N, C-alpha and C positions, 0 to 999 in steps of 0.2 A: 173358568166360565163354561167350558165344555162339560166339566164334571157336574156343575150346577144344573145344566140343561138335562144331562142324563138322569140325574136324580129326580128332576121334575117329570121327565118322561116315564120313568119306571113307576112312579107313584101316582101317575095321572088317574088311573082307574080308582085308586083309593079315594082320591079327592071327590070323585063323582058319587061315591057311595057313603061318604061321611056327612055329618051335619055341618052346619055353617061354622060352628066353633072349631071343629076339627080341620075344616078347610083352611081357616085362618092360621091355625098352628102350622099346617104343612106349608102354606104360602110364606109364612114368616121364616120357616127354615130355608125355603128356596131363596127368599130375599136375602137372608143372612149369607148364604153361600155365594150369591151373586155379588153382594157387597164385598165379601172377602176376596173374590176373584178380581173385582174392580180395583180394590186397594193394592193388591199385588201387582196388577198391571201398571197402575199409576206410580207405585214405588219404583218398579223396574224402569219405567219411562223416565222418571225423574233422575234415576241413577245414570241412565244413558245420556240424558241431557247434560247432567253435571259433568260427566266424563268428557263429553264433546266440548263443553265450554272450557274445561281445564286444558284440553288439547289446543283449542283455539287461542287461549291466553298464552300458552307456551310458545305457539307460533308467532303471535303478535309480539311477544317479548323478543324473540329471535329476530324478527323483521326490524324492530326498532333498533336492535344492536347493529344490524347490517346497514341501516340508514345512517347511524352515527359513524360507523367505520367508513362508509362511502364519503360522507362529508369531510371527515378527517383526511382521507386520501386525496381529496380535491386540493388540499393545501400543499401537497407535494406531487402534484400531477405530472410535473416535468421530469421526475426521476425515472430512470430506465426501467426499474422493476415495477413501477406503479401500474403499467398496463396489465401485466399478469395478475396483479392483486385485484384490479378492478374486474377482470374477467372471472376471477375466483369468487368475488363477492356476488357477481351476477349469477353464477352457477349455484352459489349457496342460497340465493333468493328463490331460484326455481325449485331447489330441493325442499325448501320449507313447505311449500304448498299453500293451499287455501286456508285463511285464518278467520273466516266468518264474514258474511256479507256486510255487516254493520261497519267494519273498519278496513276491509281488505283493499278496497279501491283507493281510499285515502292514503294508506300505507304505501301502496304501489306508486301513487302520485308523488309522495315525498321521496321515495327511493329513486324514481326516475329523474326527478328534478336534480337530486344530488349527482346521479350518474351523468346526466346531460351537462351539468356544470363541470364535472371532472373532465369530460372529453373536450369541452369548449376551452377549458384552461390549458389542457395538454396541447390542443391544437395551436393556441396562441403562443405557447412556449416553444413549440416546434418551429413555427413560422419565425419567431424572433431569433432562434438559434440559426436558422437557415439564412435569414437576412444578415445577421452578423457575419456569418461565414462568407456569404456572397460579397459583402463589403470588403472583407479582408482579401479575398481572392481577386476581386477587381483591382484593389490597390496594388497587390502583388503583381498582377498582370501588367499594370501601367508601368511599374518599376522595371519589370523584365523587358518590356518593349523599349523603354527609354535606354536601358542598358545595351540592348541589341543595336539601337541606332548609334549609340556612342561607339560601340565596338566596330560597327561597320564604317564609321568615320575614320577610326584609327586604322582599320584595314586598308581603306582607300589611300590613306596617307602613306602607309608602309609600301603599298604596291607602287605608288608614284615614286617614292624614294628608290625602290628597287629598279624601276625603269630608268632612273637617272644615274645609276652606278656605271661608271666607265672603267675602262682598263686602267690599272694603276697598281702601286705597290700593295695597297690593302684592299683592292677591289674584290678579290675572291673572298676574303674574310668578311667584308661588309655584306656582300651578296649572300653568302651562306647564312649569316646572322639574320638578315631580313627575311630570307626564305623560311627559316625556323619560326620567326615571330609570326609571319603571315599564316603558316600552317597551323600554329597554335591558336591564332585568332579565328581562323575558319572553323576549327573544331569547336572552339568555345561558342561561337555564334550559332553553329548547327545545334549544339546541345541546348542552348537557350531557346532556340526556336521550337525544339521538341517539347521543352517545358511549357512554352507558351501555348502550344497545341493542347497539352494536357490541361492547362488552366482554363482555356476556352471551352473545352469539353466539360470540365467540372462546373464551370459557371453556367453553362447551358443546362446541365442536369439540375443544379440547384434552383434555377429559375423555373424549370419544369415542375419540380416538386412543390415549390411555392404556389404555382398556379393550380396544381392538382389539389393541394390542401385547401386553398382559398375557394 
C-alpha cells in the first residue's frame, strides 16, 4: 500500500502534464498496485485468522478432554488420590487459556459443573466415612464403659472379700491372692479409662470435622 502511494506521489506531476488517456493509464497502474497490496493484506489477514481459529480449535479440543476426565473422576471422587488429580485438571484448564468467545464460556460452565459435582461427591463420601467411623467409635466406647463398670463391680467384690479375711491357716495365702487380683483389676480399669478418654477425644474430633464439612 505504501509502495503504491509512493508511486502515485512520484508520478503526480506527470499526470498533470499528460492528456486524459495517459492519466487513465497511470491511474489504472496505481489502482492495480493498490489492488495487489489489498489482496496481500487480505491474504495475510485470512492466514492469521485461520491460524487463530486452528489454535482455538486445539484449545477447545483440549478443554473438552479435560471436561470428560473431570466427569470420569467424579465417579471415583472418594479415592485418596482423586483430590490431587482434580487439582491437576484445574491447573491444566488454566494452562490451556482462552479458546474463543463463541464457546469459552460454555466450556467453562461444563467444566465447572463437573468440578462442582466432583467436590460435592467427595464431600458426601467423606461425611459418610466419618459417620461410619463415629458410629463404630461410639459403639466401642459404650462397650468400654460397660466393661469398666463390670470390672469395678468385680473390684468392689474382691475388696469386700479381702476385708472379710480373718486370721487362719490359709488367711495369708488368700489375702495375698486377693491383693494381687485387686492390683491387677485396678491397673486394668485405669488402662480402660485412659482408652475411654482417647475414644471421647476421637469422637469429639470426628463430630467437629462433620460439622466443619457440613
